[in-house]
C-alpha positions as CSV (number, residue, x, y, z in Angstrom):
1,M,-27.4,48.8,-111.3
2,N,-27.8,51.0,-108.2
3,L,-30.2,53.9,-108.7
4,H,-29.8,55.3,-105.3
5,K,-32.9,56.2,-103.2
6,L,-35.7,58.3,-104.4
7,L,-43.0,60.5,-106.2
8,A,-43.8,62.0,-106.8
9,G,-44.2,63.1,-106.8
10,S,-45.1,62.6,-106.4
11,A,-45.4,62.2,-108.7
12,I,-44.8,62.8,-109.3
13,I,-44.2,62.8,-110.9
14,A,-46.0,63.7,-112.5
15,A,-46.2,67.0,-111.1
16,G,-45.6,69.5,-113.9
17,L,-49.2,69.3,-114.9
18,V,-50.4,72.9,-114.7
19,L,-47.4,74.6,-116.2
20,A,-48.6,78.2,-115.8
21,G,-49.7,78.0,-112.2
22,C,-47.5,79.7,-109.6
23,R,-47.6,76.8,-107.2
24,I,-48.0,73.0,-107.9
25,D,-48.3,70.4,-105.2
26,A,-48.3,66.8,-106.3
27,T,-49.0,63.8,-104.0
28,A,-49.4,60.1,-104.8
29,P,-50.4,57.2,-102.5
30,L,-48.4,54.0,-102.3
31,G,-49.0,50.9,-100.2
32,T,-46.2,48.6,-99.0
33,A,-48.1,45.4,-100.1
34,E,-48.5,46.9,-103.6
35,I,-44.8,47.7,-103.7
36,L,-43.9,44.2,-102.6
37,N,-46.3,42.6,-105.1
38,A,-45.0,44.6,-108.0
39,A,-41.4,43.7,-107.1
40,Q,-42.2,40.0,-106.7
41,N,-44.7,39.4,-109.5
42,G,-44.0,42.3,-111.9
43,T,-47.7,43.2,-111.9
44,P,-48.2,47.0,-112.6
45,T,-50.2,48.7,-109.9
46,P,-52.4,51.8,-110.7
47,V,-51.4,54.9,-108.9
48,A,-53.7,58.0,-108.8
49,A,-51.7,61.2,-108.1
50,T,-53.5,64.3,-106.9
51,I,-52.1,67.6,-108.3
52,N,-53.2,70.9,-106.7
53,A,-52.2,74.2,-108.4
54,S,-52.8,77.9,-107.9
55,F,-54.1,80.2,-110.6
56,A,-54.9,83.9,-111.1
57,S,-58.6,83.1,-111.5
58,K,-61.1,80.3,-112.0
59,T,-61.2,81.1,-115.7
60,W,-57.4,80.7,-115.9
61,C,-57.7,77.5,-113.9
62,R,-60.1,76.0,-116.5
63,D,-58.4,77.3,-119.6
64,E,-54.8,76.7,-118.6
65,G,-55.7,73.4,-117.0
66,A,-57.3,72.2,-120.3
67,M,-54.3,73.3,-122.3
68,A,-51.9,71.5,-120.0
69,I,-54.0,68.4,-120.2
70,S,-54.0,68.4,-124.0
71,Q,-50.2,68.8,-124.0
72,L,-49.4,66.2,-121.3
73,G,-52.2,63.7,-121.0
74,S,-52.2,60.3,-122.9
75,A,-54.4,57.2,-123.1
76,D,-52.1,55.3,-120.8
77,V,-51.5,58.2,-118.3
78,P,-54.7,60.3,-118.4
79,I,-55.0,63.6,-116.6
80,Q,-58.5,64.7,-115.5
81,A,-59.6,68.1,-114.1
82,V,-61.4,67.5,-110.8
83,S,-62.3,71.1,-109.7
84,C,-61.5,74.8,-109.9
85,S,-62.6,76.9,-107.0
86,A,-62.0,80.5,-105.8
87,A,-59.2,80.9,-103.3
88,G,-58.4,84.4,-102.0
89,D,-57.6,86.6,-104.9
90,G,-57.1,83.7,-107.2
91,A,-58.2,80.1,-107.7
92,E,-57.2,76.6,-106.7
93,G,-57.3,73.8,-109.2
94,Q,-57.2,70.1,-108.5
95,F,-56.3,67.4,-111.1
96,Q,-55.8,63.7,-111.1
97,L,-53.1,61.9,-113.0
98,T,-53.5,58.2,-113.2
99,T,-50.2,56.3,-113.7
100,S,-48.7,53.1,-112.4
101,L,-46.0,51.4,-110.3
102,V,-44.0,49.0,-112.4
103,R,-41.0,46.8,-111.9
104,T,-37.7,47.3,-113.6
105,A,-34.4,45.4,-113.3
106,G,-32.4,48.6,-113.6
107,S,-29.6,49.5,-116.0
108,S,-26.1,50.9,-115.8
109,N,-27.3,53.8,-117.9
110,P,-29.9,56.0,-116.1
111,Q,-31.2,57.4,-119.4
112,T,-31.9,53.9,-120.6
113,V,-33.8,53.2,-117.4
114,V,-36.0,56.2,-117.9
115,T,-36.8,55.2,-121.5
116,E,-37.5,51.6,-120.4
117,V,-39.8,52.5,-117.5
118,L,-41.7,55.3,-119.2
119,G,-42.1,54.2,-122.8
120,P,-44.4,56.9,-124.4
121,D,-45.8,58.0,-121.0
122,L,-45.2,61.2,-119.0
123,A,-44.6,59.7,-115.5
124,R,-44.4,56.4,-113.6
125,F,-43.2,55.0,-110.3
126,A,-40.9,52.0,-110.4
127,V,-39.6,49.5,-107.9
128,Y,-36.2,47.9,-108.5
129,P,-33.4,46.0,-106.7
130,H,-31.3,48.1,-104.3
131,G,-28.1,46.9,-105.9
132,K,-26.2,46.0,-102.7
133,H,-28.6,44.2,-100.4
134,N,-31.1,41.6,-101.6
135,H,-33.7,42.4,-98.9
136,L,-34.0,46.0,-99.9
137,L,-36.2,47.5,-102.6
138,S,-35.8,51.0,-104.0
139,V,-38.8,53.0,-105.2
140,G,-38.3,55.8,-107.7
141,I,-40.2,58.4,-109.7
142,F,-39.5,58.5,-113.4
143,L,-40.5,61.6,-115.5
144,N,-40.3,62.4,-119.2
145,A,-38.5,65.7,-118.5
146,A,-38.0,66.5,-122.2
147,Q,-41.8,66.1,-122.9
148,L,-42.5,68.3,-119.9
149,Q,-40.1,71.1,-121.0
150,Q,-41.5,70.9,-124.6
151,A,-45.0,71.2,-123.3
152,Q,-44.1,74.2,-121.1
153,S,-42.4,75.9,-124.1
154,S,-45.5,75.3,-126.3
155,L,-47.9,76.6,-123.6
156,L,-45.9,79.7,-122.7
157,A,-45.8,80.6,-126.4
158,M,-49.6,80.7,-126.6
159,P,-51.2,84.2,-126.6
160,V,-53.2,83.6,-123.5
161,F,-50.0,83.1,-121.5
162,K,-48.2,86.0,-123.1
163,R,-51.1,88.3,-122.3
164,G,-51.0,87.2,-118.7
165,G,-47.3,87.9,-118.4
166,D,-46.6,84.3,-117.4
167,T,-42.9,83.6,-116.9
168,G,-43.2,79.9,-116.3
169,E,-41.6,80.2,-112.9
170,I,-43.3,77.7,-110.6
171,A,-42.9,76.6,-107.0
172,T,-43.3,72.9,-106.9
173,T,-43.6,70.1,-104.3
174,F,-43.6,66.4,-104.9
175,S,-44.5,63.8,-102.3
176,V,-45.7,60.3,-101.8
177,N,-48.0,59.2,-99.0
178,V,-46.8,55.7,-98.0
179,T,-49.2,53.4,-96.0
180,N,-47.9,50.2,-94.5
181,T,-50.5,47.7,-95.7
182,L,-48.4,44.7,-94.6
183,P,-49.1,42.8,-91.3
184,R,-45.8,43.9,-89.8
185,T,-43.6,46.9,-89.1
186,V,-41.7,48.0,-92.2
187,K,-38.5,50.0,-92.2
188,F,-37.6,52.6,-94.8
189,Y,-34.3,54.3,-95.6
190,L,-34.5,57.8,-96.9
191,T,-31.8,59.8,-98.6
192,D,-32.1,63.3,-100.0
193,V,-35.8,63.4,-99.1
194,A,-37.8,64.7,-96.1
195,A,-40.2,62.6,-94.0
196,D,-42.9,64.3,-92.0
197,N,-41.4,63.5,-88.6
198,E,-37.7,63.9,-89.7
199,G,-37.7,67.7,-89.9
200,G,-36.2,67.6,-93.4
201,A,-33.1,65.6,-92.5
202,S,-31.1,64.6,-95.5
203,E,-30.8,61.0,-94.2
204,A,-33.3,59.1,-92.1
205,V,-34.6,55.7,-91.1
206,L,-38.4,55.5,-90.9
207,E,-40.3,52.7,-89.3
208,L,-44.1,52.3,-90.0
209,P,-46.2,49.9,-88.0
210,Q,-49.1,48.1,-89.7
211,G,-51.7,50.6,-90.9
212,A,-49.5,53.7,-90.3
213,S,-48.9,56.3,-93.0
214,E,-46.2,58.8,-93.7
215,N,-45.8,61.6,-96.2
216,I,-42.4,61.5,-97.9
217,A,-41.5,64.6,-99.9
218,L,-38.7,65.3,-102.3
219,D,-36.3,68.0,-101.0
220,P,-35.4,70.9,-103.4
221,A,-32.2,69.1,-104.6
222,S,-34.0,65.9,-105.3
223,R,-36.8,67.8,-107.1
224,D,-34.3,69.5,-109.3
225,K,-32.6,66.2,-110.0
226,L,-35.9,64.7,-111.1
227,L,-36.6,67.6,-113.5
228,Q,-33.1,67.5,-114.9
229,N,-32.4,63.7,-115.2
230,G,-35.9,62.3,-115.4
231,W,-35.6,60.0,-112.3
232,V,-34.8,60.2,-108.7
233,N,-35.1,57.8,-105.7
234,L,-37.8,58.2,-103.1
235,F,-36.9,55.6,-100.6
236,T,-35.6,52.1,-100.0
237,M,-37.9,49.6,-98.3
238,D,-36.8,46.7,-96.2
239,A,-38.8,43.7,-97.7
240,R,-38.0,41.2,-94.9
């Protein structure tokens, strides 16, 4: 199977947390050593995604955040409220979603892959064979889009959202902060994503020396693909 290059997320993936906010930014950290270990040994690696969202007020931040957590959180992928603070005329909320990076062999049916990777959970990262080159590993974000849509519908039907005139229209960004934790320079191939130093180029090659970090964000087309299909490639890493 070749699921072509993808957290986001960020997660993320993970990033539809506060469904009634007007802006959601989700970022998750990944290390190259952890990616390689998960691919070689199949050992799941915890990933803590940070989700920032804007709200009309601190009260809305607390109330809407609690409702979203009750709809989307689970024992295996918990969501925790970190803070709600005043910001201009509104408020900024920060939440943490704890998920994992897992290994999958892939599948010829993308929907089967989503089910196999996620199980009952909302979001996960996965590493899998590139499909054409043995030395390349692809990393993707997998999201239970149906669960997210159902939660959004349930939340927007609640009186508190109706009174607020919430339309459910949200500006979202999903990104992964990759750190090279291996004792060598690592090369990444990016497709349909934007790296910090690439100016949003649709295709790019990124090289990170030991200890260096880069923020890799899904572009709008990839973000929409994630929300529609439940998975999208972030990047392909050269494992040599």
